[in-house]
KOLLUMZA-159104 format. One record per residue: residue number from 0; x, y, z of N, C-alpha, C, O, CB in turn. Coordinates in steps of 0.05 Angstrom, whole numbers. Each point is the difference from the previous one (the first is absolute). Glycine has a CB too. Example, Ala and Ser with C-alpha at 12.3 -4.5 7.8 and 13.67 -1.06 7.14 Angstrom:
% KOLLUMZA-159104
<site seq="0" n_xx="264" n_yy="-114" n_zz="156" ca_xx="-18" ca_yy="24" ca_zz="0" c_xx="18" c_yy="24" c_zz="0" o_xx="21" o_yy="0" o_zz="13" cb_xx="-59" cb_yy="-23" cb_zz="12"/>
<site seq="1" n_xx="31" n_yy="44" n_zz="-39" ca_xx="16" ca_yy="24" ca_zz="1" c_xx="-15" c_yy="22" c_zz="14" o_xx="10" o_yy="22" o_zz="4" cb_xx="14" cb_yy="-35" cb_zz="-47"/>
END
This chain:
% KOLLUMZA-159104
<site seq="0" n_xx="-1790" n_yy="868" n_zz="1891" ca_xx="-18" ca_yy="5" ca_zz="-22" c_xx="17" c_yy="4" c_zz="-25" o_xx="22" o_yy="12" o_zz="1" cb_xx="-57" cb_yy="9" cb_zz="29"/>
<site seq="1" n_xx="25" n_yy="-31" n_zz="-53" ca_xx="14" ca_yy="3" ca_zz="-25" c_xx="-19" c_yy="11" c_zz="-21" o_xx="-23" o_yy="-10" o_zz="-3" cb_xx="55" cb_yy="-28" cb_zz="14"/>
<site seq="2" n_xx="-24" n_yy="59" n_zz="-25" ca_xx="-16" ca_yy="13" ca_zz="-21" c_xx="17" c_yy="0" c_zz="-25" o_xx="23" o_yy="9" o_zz="0" cb_xx="-50" cb_yy="20" cb_zz="33"/>
<site seq="3" n_xx="16" n_yy="-39" n_zz="-55" ca_xx="15" ca_yy="-1" ca_zz="-25" c_xx="-18" c_yy="11" c_zz="-22" o_xx="-22" o_yy="-10" o_zz="-5" cb_xx="50" cb_yy="-30" cb_zz="20"/>
<site seq="4" n_xx="-18" n_yy="60" n_zz="-29" ca_xx="-13" ca_yy="10" ca_zz="-24" c_xx="16" c_yy="-10" c_zz="-24" o_xx="24" o_yy="2" o_zz="0" cb_xx="-42" cb_yy="40" cb_zz="24"/>
<site seq="5" n_xx="4" n_yy="-52" n_zz="-44" ca_xx="14" ca_yy="-8" ca_zz="-25" c_xx="-17" c_yy="5" c_zz="-24" o_xx="-24" o_yy="4" o_zz="1" cb_xx="48" cb_yy="-39" cb_zz="25"/>
<site seq="6" n_xx="-10" n_yy="34" n_zz="-49" ca_xx="-14" ca_yy="4" ca_zz="-26" c_xx="-14" c_yy="-27" c_zz="-6" o_xx="13" o_yy="-21" o_zz="1" cb_xx="21" cb_yy="56" cb_zz="-18"/>
<site seq="7" n_xx="-59" n_yy="-33" n_zz="9" ca_xx="-15" ca_yy="-25" ca_zz="-4" c_xx="11" c_yy="-17" c_zz="-23" o_xx="3" o_yy="-24" o_zz="4" cb_xx="-43" cb_yy="49" cb_zz="12"/>
<site seq="8" n_xx="47" n_yy="-13" n_zz="-38" ca_xx="9" ca_yy="-16" ca_zz="-23" c_xx="27" c_yy="-13" c_zz="4" o_xx="6" o_yy="-21" o_zz="-12" cb_xx="-32" cb_yy="51" cb_zz="-17"/>
<site seq="9" n_xx="43" n_yy="-19" n_zz="46" ca_xx="27" ca_yy="-12" ca_zz="3" c_xx="5" c_yy="-13" c_zz="27" o_xx="19" o_yy="-15" o_zz="3" cb_xx="-4" cb_yy="50" cb_zz="-34"/>
<site seq="10" n_xx="-32" n_yy="-29" n_zz="51" ca_xx="3" ca_yy="-10" ca_zz="27" c_xx="27" c_yy="9" c_zz="13" o_xx="10" o_yy="-13" o_zz="18" cb_xx="-38" cb_yy="-26" cb_zz="-30"/>
<site seq="11" n_xx="39" n_yy="60" n_zz="1" ca_xx="25" ca_yy="11" ca_zz="11" c_xx="-6" c_yy="22" c_zz="20" o_xx="-19" o_yy="15" o_zz="-4" cb_xx="44" cb_yy="-28" cb_zz="-38"/>
<site seq="12" n_xx="-8" n_yy="15" n_zz="63" ca_xx="-5" ca_yy="18" ca_zz="22" c_xx="3" c_yy="29" c_zz="-7" o_xx="21" o_yy="9" o_zz="-10" cb_xx="-6" cb_yy="-45" cb_zz="40"/>
<site seq="13" n_xx="-36" n_yy="52" n_zz="-24" ca_xx="1" ca_yy="29" ca_zz="-3" c_xx="8" c_yy="12" c_zz="27" o_xx="16" o_yy="18" o_zz="2" cb_xx="-52" cb_yy="-19" cb_zz="-38"/>
<site seq="14" n_xx="25" n_yy="-10" n_zz="58" ca_xx="7" ca_yy="9" ca_zz="27" c_xx="-5" c_yy="-23" c_zz="20" o_xx="-20" o_yy="-14" o_zz="-3" cb_xx="9" cb_yy="62" cb_zz="-8"/>
<site seq="15" n_xx="29" n_yy="-51" n_zz="30" ca_xx="-2" ca_yy="-21" ca_zz="20" c_xx="5" c_yy="12" c_zz="28" o_xx="19" o_yy="14" o_zz="4" cb_xx="-4" cb_yy="-49" cb_zz="-38"/>
<site seq="16" n_xx="-33" n_yy="28" n_zz="52" ca_xx="2" ca_yy="10" ca_zz="28" c_xx="-4" c_yy="-24" c_zz="18" o_xx="-19" o_yy="-15" o_zz="-2" cb_xx="1" cb_yy="61" cb_zz="-10"/>
<site seq="17" n_xx="37" n_yy="-50" n_zz="30" ca_xx="-1" ca_yy="-23" ca_zz="18" c_xx="11" c_yy="7" c_zz="28" o_xx="21" o_yy="12" o_zz="2" cb_xx="-16" cb_yy="-43" cb_zz="-42"/>
<site seq="18" n_xx="-19" n_yy="22" n_zz="60" ca_xx="8" ca_yy="4" ca_zz="28" c_xx="8" c_yy="29" c_zz="6" o_xx="20" o_yy="5" o_zz="13" cb_xx="-4" cb_yy="-52" cb_zz="-13"/>
<site seq="19" n_xx="-32" n_yy="66" n_zz="-10" ca_xx="5" ca_yy="28" ca_zz="6" c_xx="20" c_yy="14" c_zz="-16" o_xx="7" o_yy="23" o_zz="6" cb_xx="-20" cb_yy="-35" cb_zz="38"/>
<site seq="20" n_xx="24" n_yy="-1" n_zz="-65" ca_xx="21" ca_yy="12" ca_zz="-16" c_xx="-5" c_yy="-4" c_zz="-30" o_xx="-10" o_yy="-22" o_zz="-8" cb_xx="42" cb_yy="16" cb_zz="45"/>
<site seq="21" n_xx="-25" n_yy="26" n_zz="-53" ca_xx="-1" ca_yy="-4" ca_zz="-29" c_xx="23" c_yy="-18" c_zz="-9" o_xx="22" o_yy="2" o_zz="11" cb_xx="-43" cb_yy="44" cb_zz="-17"/>
<site seq="22" n_xx="16" n_yy="-63" n_zz="-13" ca_xx="19" ca_yy="-20" ca_zz="-10" c_xx="5" c_yy="7" c_zz="-29" o_xx="-19" o_yy="1" o_zz="-16" cb_xx="5" cb_yy="-37" cb_zz="48"/>
<site seq="23" n_xx="39" n_yy="41" n_zz="-40" ca_xx="6" ca_yy="9" ca_zz="-27" c_xx="15" c_yy="-20" c_zz="-17" o_xx="4" o_yy="5" o_zz="-24" cb_xx="-3" cb_yy="40" cb_zz="42"/>
<site seq="24" n_xx="6" n_yy="-68" n_zz="-7" ca_xx="17" ca_yy="-19" ca_zz="-14" c_xx="-14" c_yy="-11" c_zz="-25" o_xx="13" o_yy="-3" o_zz="-21" cb_xx="8" cb_yy="-10" cb_zz="64"/>
<site seq="25" n_xx="-47" n_yy="7" n_zz="-42" ca_xx="-15" ca_yy="-12" ca_zz="-22" c_xx="-14" c_yy="21" c_zz="-18" o_xx="-12" o_yy="-8" o_zz="-19" cb_xx="5" cb_yy="-32" cb_zz="48"/>
<site seq="26" n_xx="9" n_yy="65" n_zz="-22" ca_xx="-15" ca_yy="21" ca_zz="-15" c_xx="10" c_yy="3" c_zz="-29" o_xx="24" o_yy="0" o_zz="-5" cb_xx="-31" cb_yy="23" cb_zz="49"/>
<site seq="27" n_xx="-13" n_yy="-21" n_zz="-62" ca_xx="6" ca_yy="4" ca_zz="-28" c_xx="17" c_yy="26" c_zz="-2" o_xx="-5" o_yy="20" o_zz="13" cb_xx="-38" cb_yy="-43" cb_zz="-28"/>
<site seq="28" n_xx="62" n_yy="22" n_zz="-2" ca_xx="19" ca_yy="22" ca_zz="-4" c_xx="-14" c_yy="26" c_zz="-7" o_xx="8" o_yy="21" o_zz="10" cb_xx="26" cb_yy="-54" cb_zz="-25"/>
<site seq="29" n_xx="-54" n_yy="32" n_zz="-2" ca_xx="-14" ca_yy="24" ca_zz="-9" c_xx="-16" c_yy="14" c_zz="22" o_xx="-10" o_yy="22" o_zz="-4" cb_xx="8" cb_yy="-42" cb_zz="-42"/>
<site seq="30" n_xx="-2" n_yy="6" n_zz="69" ca_xx="-15" ca_yy="12" ca_zz="22" c_xx="19" c_yy="9" c_zz="23" o_xx="-10" o_yy="11" o_zz="20" cb_xx="-29" cb_yy="-39" cb_zz="-33"/>
<site seq="31" n_xx="64" n_yy="22" n_zz="11" ca_xx="19" ca_yy="8" ca_zz="21" c_xx="-1" c_yy="30" c_zz="5" o_xx="2" o_yy="16" o_zz="-19" cb_xx="27" cb_yy="-56" cb_zz="8"/>
<site seq="32" n_xx="-31" n_yy="48" n_zz="36" ca_xx="-1" ca_yy="27" ca_zz="9" c_xx="-24" c_yy="16" c_zz="-11" o_xx="0" o_yy="24" o_zz="0" cb_xx="49" cb_yy="-25" cb_zz="2"/>
<site seq="33" n_xx="-71" n_yy="-14" n_zz="-10" ca_xx="-24" ca_yy="13" ca_zz="-10" c_xx="-25" c_yy="-9" c_zz="15" o_xx="-22" o_yy="10" o_zz="-6" cb_xx="44" cb_yy="-6" cb_zz="-38"/>
<site seq="34" n_xx="-20" n_yy="-23" n_zz="62" ca_xx="-23" ca_yy="-10" ca_zz="14" c_xx="2" c_yy="5" c_zz="30" o_xx="21" o_yy="2" o_zz="12" cb_xx="-27" cb_yy="-37" cb_zz="-47"/>
<site seq="35" n_xx="-18" n_yy="38" n_zz="47" ca_xx="-2" ca_yy="4" ca_zz="29" c_xx="-26" c_yy="-12" c_zz="10" o_xx="-21" o_yy="7" o_zz="-10" cb_xx="49" cb_yy="36" cb_zz="6"/>
<site seq="36" n_xx="-26" n_yy="-60" n_zz="24" ca_xx="-24" ca_yy="-10" ca_zz="13" c_xx="-8" c_yy="21" c_zz="20" o_xx="15" o_yy="7" o_zz="18" cb_xx="-3" cb_yy="-56" cb_zz="-25"/>
<site seq="37" n_xx="-37" n_yy="59" n_zz="5" ca_xx="-9" ca_yy="21" ca_zz="18" c_xx="-7" c_yy="-13" c_zz="27" o_xx="-21" o_yy="-13" o_zz="2" cb_xx="3" cb_yy="42" cb_zz="-41"/>
<site seq="38" n_xx="35" n_yy="-26" n_zz="58" ca_xx="-2" ca_yy="-15" ca_zz="25" c_xx="-20" c_yy="12" c_zz="20" o_xx="-8" o_yy="-14" o_zz="19" cb_xx="55" cb_yy="1" cb_zz="-25"/>
<site seq="39" n_xx="-56" n_yy="37" n_zz="2" ca_xx="-19" ca_yy="13" ca_zz="18" c_xx="-26" c_yy="-15" c_zz="3" o_xx="-12" o_yy="1" o_zz="21" cb_xx="33" cb_yy="42" cb_zz="-33"/>
<site seq="40" n_xx="-29" n_yy="-58" n_zz="-8" ca_xx="-26" ca_yy="-14" ca_zz="1" c_xx="2" c_yy="-29" c_zz="6" o_xx="-20" o_yy="-14" o_zz="0" cb_xx="4" cb_yy="47" cb_zz="-31"/>
<site seq="41" n_xx="40" n_yy="-44" n_zz="35" ca_xx="4" ca_yy="-29" ca_zz="4" c_xx="-17" c_yy="-11" c_zz="23" o_xx="-12" o_yy="-21" o_zz="-3" cb_xx="58" cb_yy="26" cb_zz="-15"/>
<site seq="42" n_xx="-48" n_yy="9" n_zz="40" ca_xx="-15" ca_yy="-11" ca_zz="23" c_xx="-30" c_yy="-1" c_zz="-6" o_xx="-14" o_yy="-15" o_zz="14" cb_xx="49" cb_yy="34" cb_zz="17"/>
<site seq="43" n_xx="-45" n_yy="-4" n_zz="-51" ca_xx="-28" ca_yy="-2" ca_zz="-8" c_xx="-4" c_yy="-18" c_zz="-24" o_xx="-22" o_yy="-2" o_zz="-10" cb_xx="16" cb_yy="48" cb_zz="28"/>
<site seq="44" n_xx="27" n_yy="-59" n_zz="-27" ca_xx="-2" ca_yy="-18" ca_zz="-23" c_xx="2" c_yy="15" c_zz="-27" o_xx="-7" o_yy="-12" o_zz="-20" cb_xx="-20" cb_yy="-17" cb_zz="48"/>
<site seq="45" n_xx="37" n_yy="53" n_zz="-28" ca_xx="3" ca_yy="15" ca_zz="-25" c_xx="28" c_yy="-4" c_zz="-10" o_xx="20" o_yy="6" o_zz="14" cb_xx="-53" cb_yy="29" cb_zz="0"/>
<site seq="46" n_xx="36" n_yy="-47" n_zz="-37" ca_xx="26" ca_yy="-9" ca_zz="-10" c_xx="8" c_yy="15" c_zz="-26" o_xx="9" o_yy="-12" o_zz="-19" cb_xx="-18" cb_yy="-33" cb_zz="39"/>
<site seq="47" n_xx="5" n_yy="71" n_zz="-20" ca_xx="5" ca_yy="16" ca_zz="-23" c_xx="30" c_yy="-1" c_zz="-9" o_xx="18" o_yy="2" o_zz="17" cb_xx="-56" cb_yy="28" cb_zz="-3"/>
<site seq="48" n_xx="42" n_yy="-33" n_zz="-40" ca_xx="27" ca_yy="2" ca_zz="-11" c_xx="1" c_yy="25" c_zz="-17" o_xx="-17" o_yy="5" o_zz="-17" cb_xx="22" cb_yy="-56" cb_zz="17"/>
<site seq="49" n_xx="15" n_yy="67" n_zz="5" ca_xx="5" ca_yy="24" ca_zz="-15" c_xx="22" c_yy="-5" c_zz="-20" o_xx="22" o_yy="-9" o_zz="8" cb_xx="-37" cb_yy="39" cb_zz="31"/>
<site seq="50" n_xx="10" n_yy="-24" n_zz="-64" ca_xx="20" ca_yy="-2" ca_zz="-21" c_xx="7" c_yy="28" c_zz="-8" o_xx="-17" o_yy="15" o_zz="-10" cb_xx="0" cb_yy="-60" cb_zz="-7"/>
<site seq="51" n_xx="42" n_yy="52" n_zz="20" ca_xx="10" ca_yy="27" ca_zz="-6" c_xx="10" c_yy="1" c_zz="-29" o_xx="5" o_yy="-21" o_zz="-12" cb_xx="8" cb_yy="28" cb_zz="60"/>
<site seq="52" n_xx="-12" n_yy="17" n_zz="-59" ca_xx="10" ca_yy="4" ca_zz="-28" c_xx="-14" c_yy="-20" c_zz="-19" o_xx="13" o_yy="-15" o_zz="-14" cb_xx="31" cb_yy="31" cb_zz="31"/>
<site seq="53" n_xx="-71" n_yy="-15" n_zz="-17" ca_xx="-16" ca_yy="-18" ca_zz="-16" c_xx="8" c_yy="0" c_zz="-29" o_xx="6" o_yy="21" o_zz="-11" cb_xx="-43" cb_yy="-13" cb_zz="43"/>
<site seq="54" n_xx="37" n_yy="-31" n_zz="-44" ca_xx="8" ca_yy="-4" ca_zz="-28" c_xx="-22" c_yy="-15" c_zz="-15" o_xx="-15" o_yy="-15" o_zz="12" cb_xx="65" cb_yy="15" cb_zz="1"/>
<site seq="55" n_xx="-51" n_yy="3" n_zz="-39" ca_xx="-19" ca_yy="-15" ca_zz="-16" c_xx="2" c_yy="-31" c_zz="5" o_xx="-19" o_yy="-14" o_zz="-1" cb_xx="19" cb_yy="51" cb_zz="-33"/>
<site seq="56" n_xx="25" n_yy="-46" n_zz="38" ca_xx="4" ca_yy="-29" ca_zz="4" c_xx="-11" c_yy="-10" c_zz="27" o_xx="-2" o_yy="-24" o_zz="4" cb_xx="43" cb_yy="28" cb_zz="-32"/>
<site seq="57" n_xx="-49" n_yy="14" n_zz="46" ca_xx="-12" ca_yy="-7" ca_zz="25" c_xx="-29" c_yy="-8" c_zz="-3" o_xx="-12" o_yy="-12" o_zz="18" cb_xx="43" cb_yy="42" cb_zz="6"/>
<site seq="58" n_xx="-43" n_yy="-24" n_zz="-47" ca_xx="-28" ca_yy="-6" ca_zz="-6" c_xx="-4" c_yy="-31" c_zz="2" o_xx="16" o_yy="-15" o_zz="-10" cb_xx="-20" cb_yy="56" cb_zz="-20"/>
<site seq="59" n_xx="-18" n_yy="-49" n_zz="42" ca_xx="-7" ca_yy="-28" ca_zz="1" c_xx="-11" c_yy="-9" c_zz="26" o_xx="-7" o_yy="16" o_zz="17" cb_xx="42" cb_yy="-23" cb_zz="-50"/>
<site seq="60" n_xx="-36" n_yy="-20" n_zz="36" ca_xx="-12" ca_yy="-12" ca_zz="24" c_xx="21" c_yy="-7" c_zz="21" o_xx="22" o_yy="-10" o_zz="-7" cb_xx="-58" cb_yy="-8" cb_zz="-22"/>
<site seq="61" n_xx="30" n_yy="24" n_zz="54" ca_xx="17" ca_yy="-6" ca_zz="22" c_xx="-15" c_yy="-17" c_zz="20" o_xx="-25" o_yy="1" o_zz="2" cb_xx="49" cb_yy="43" cb_zz="-8"/>
<site seq="62" n_xx="-9" n_yy="-61" n_zz="20" ca_xx="-12" ca_yy="-18" ca_zz="20" c_xx="14" c_yy="6" c_zz="27" o_xx="25" o_yy="3" o_zz="1" cb_xx="-36" cb_yy="-39" cb_zz="-36"/>
<site seq="63" n_xx="-4" n_yy="37" n_zz="56" ca_xx="10" ca_yy="3" ca_zz="27" c_xx="-7" c_yy="-26" c_zz="16" o_xx="-23" o_yy="-8" o_zz="1" cb_xx="18" cb_yy="59" cb_zz="-3"/>
<site seq="64" n_xx="26" n_yy="-63" n_zz="13" ca_xx="-4" ca_yy="-24" ca_zz="17" c_xx="9" c_yy="7" c_zz="28" o_xx="21" o_yy="12" o_zz="5" cb_xx="-13" cb_yy="-43" cb_zz="-45"/>
<site seq="65" n_xx="-25" n_yy="23" n_zz="59" ca_xx="6" ca_yy="4" ca_zz="28" c_xx="0" c_yy="-27" c_zz="15" o_xx="-19" o_yy="-15" o_zz="-3" cb_xx="-1" cb_yy="62" cb_zz="1"/>
<site seq="66" n_xx="41" n_yy="-52" n_zz="17" ca_xx="1" ca_yy="-25" ca_zz="15" c_xx="7" c_yy="8" c_zz="29" o_xx="17" o_yy="17" o_zz="5" cb_xx="-2" cb_yy="-45" cb_zz="-45"/>
<site seq="67" n_xx="-29" n_yy="15" n_zz="59" ca_xx="4" ca_yy="6" ca_zz="28" c_xx="-8" c_yy="-23" c_zz="17" o_xx="-24" o_yy="-7" o_zz="0" cb_xx="17" cb_yy="56" cb_zz="-9"/>
<site seq="68" n_xx="25" n_yy="-62" n_zz="22" ca_xx="-5" ca_yy="-21" ca_zz="19" c_xx="-21" c_yy="-20" c_zz="-10" o_xx="-20" o_yy="-6" o_zz="13" cb_xx="31" cb_yy="37" cb_zz="23"/>
<site seq="69" n_xx="-6" n_yy="-42" n_zz="-59" ca_xx="-17" ca_yy="-21" ca_zz="-11" c_xx="-24" c_yy="11" c_zz="-16" o_xx="-14" o_yy="-16" o_zz="-13" cb_xx="27" cb_yy="-11" cb_zz="51"/>
<site seq="70" n_xx="-17" n_yy="53" n_zz="-39" ca_xx="-22" ca_yy="10" ca_zz="-17" c_xx="11" c_yy="12" c_zz="-25" o_xx="24" o_yy="7" o_zz="-2" cb_xx="-51" cb_yy="3" cb_zz="43"/>
<site seq="71" n_xx="10" n_yy="-9" n_zz="-62" ca_xx="9" ca_yy="9" ca_zz="-26" c_xx="-23" c_yy="15" c_zz="-13" o_xx="-23" o_yy="-8" o_zz="1" cb_xx="54" cb_yy="-32" cb_zz="-5"/>
<site seq="72" n_xx="-24" n_yy="62" n_zz="-9" ca_xx="-20" ca_yy="16" ca_zz="-15" c_xx="13" c_yy="10" c_zz="-25" o_xx="24" o_yy="5" o_zz="-1" cb_xx="-49" cb_yy="8" cb_zz="43"/>
<site seq="73" n_xx="9" n_yy="-9" n_zz="-63" ca_xx="10" ca_yy="10" ca_zz="-26" c_xx="-20" c_yy="19" c_zz="-12" o_xx="-24" o_yy="-4" o_zz="2" cb_xx="49" cb_yy="-39" cb_zz="-9"/>
<site seq="74" n_xx="-14" n_yy="65" n_zz="-4" ca_xx="-17" ca_yy="19" ca_zz="-14" c_xx="13" c_yy="9" c_zz="-26" o_xx="25" o_yy="0" o_zz="-2" cb_xx="-44" cb_yy="16" cb_zz="46"/>
<site seq="75" n_xx="3" n_yy="-10" n_zz="-64" ca_xx="11" ca_yy="8" ca_zz="-26" c_xx="-11" c_yy="28" c_zz="-6" o_xx="-22" o_yy="7" o_zz="6" cb_xx="24" cb_yy="-55" cb_zz="-22"/>
<site seq="76" n_xx="15" n_yy="64" n_zz="4" ca_xx="-8" ca_yy="27" ca_zz="-9" c_xx="12" c_yy="7" c_zz="-27" o_xx="21" o_yy="-11" o_zz="-7" cb_xx="-25" cb_yy="25" cb_zz="55"/>
<site seq="77" n_xx="-10" n_yy="3" n_zz="-62" ca_xx="10" ca_yy="9" ca_zz="-26" c_xx="9" c_yy="29" c_zz="2" o_xx="-14" o_yy="17" o_zz="12" cb_xx="-17" cb_yy="-49" cb_zz="-36"/>
<site seq="78" n_xx="55" n_yy="37" n_zz="13" ca_xx="10" ca_yy="28" ca_zz="-1" c_xx="0" c_yy="8" c_zz="-30" o_xx="11" o_yy="-14" o_zz="-17" cb_xx="18" cb_yy="8" cb_zz="59"/>
<site seq="79" n_xx="-42" n_yy="28" n_zz="-47" ca_xx="-1" ca_yy="10" ca_zz="-27" c_xx="15" c_yy="27" c_zz="-1" o_xx="-7" o_yy="19" o_zz="13" cb_xx="-38" cb_yy="-41" cb_zz="-22"/>
<site seq="80" n_xx="66" n_yy="22" n_zz="-6" ca_xx="17" ca_yy="24" ca_zz="-4" c_xx="-10" c_yy="13" c_zz="-25" o_xx="3" o_yy="-11" o_zz="-22" cb_xx="38" cb_yy="-9" cb_zz="46"/>
<site seq="81" n_xx="-53" n_yy="43" n_zz="-22" ca_xx="-12" ca_yy="13" ca_zz="-23" c_xx="17" c_yy="24" c_zz="-11" o_xx="-7" o_yy="11" o_zz="-20" cb_xx="-37" cb_yy="-26" cb_zz="37"/>
<site seq="82" n_xx="64" n_yy="22" n_zz="-2" ca_xx="17" ca_yy="22" ca_zz="-9" c_xx="25" c_yy="1" c_zz="17" o_xx="1" o_yy="-11" o_zz="22" cb_xx="-41" cb_yy="36" cb_zz="-37"/>
<site seq="83" n_xx="60" n_yy="-12" n_zz="4" ca_xx="26" ca_yy="3" ca_zz="15" c_xx="6" c_yy="29" c_zz="1" o_xx="-2" o_yy="15" o_zz="-19" cb_xx="19" cb_yy="-60" cb_zz="3"/>
<site seq="84" n_xx="-10" n_yy="54" n_zz="40" ca_xx="5" ca_yy="28" ca_zz="5" c_xx="30" c_yy="4" c_zz="1" o_xx="15" o_yy="-17" o_zz="9" cb_xx="-58" cb_yy="23" cb_zz="16"/>
<site seq="85" n_xx="52" n_yy="17" n_zz="-35" ca_xx="30" ca_yy="5" ca_zz="0" c_xx="11" c_yy="3" c_zz="28" o_xx="24" o_yy="4" o_zz="3" cb_xx="-29" cb_yy="18" cb_zz="-46"/>
END
């Protein structure tokens, strides 16, 4: 199974998970060490991405693509950052 989260406007990788492991080679520099795929829900189809140390630049649309043995699914979500905490 492969799960890829990316920024909609740039199509660049925010987080990549493949064959049971996180893949960091293609990850955008500004997301390094700030993202985590919540694996507890994977078996139920829950593909939550946690972004740590949220920044105003994280605001925007994200796309999640899932590929598994010939099947493909895509979902889009909007993240609105309305404030930054110290």
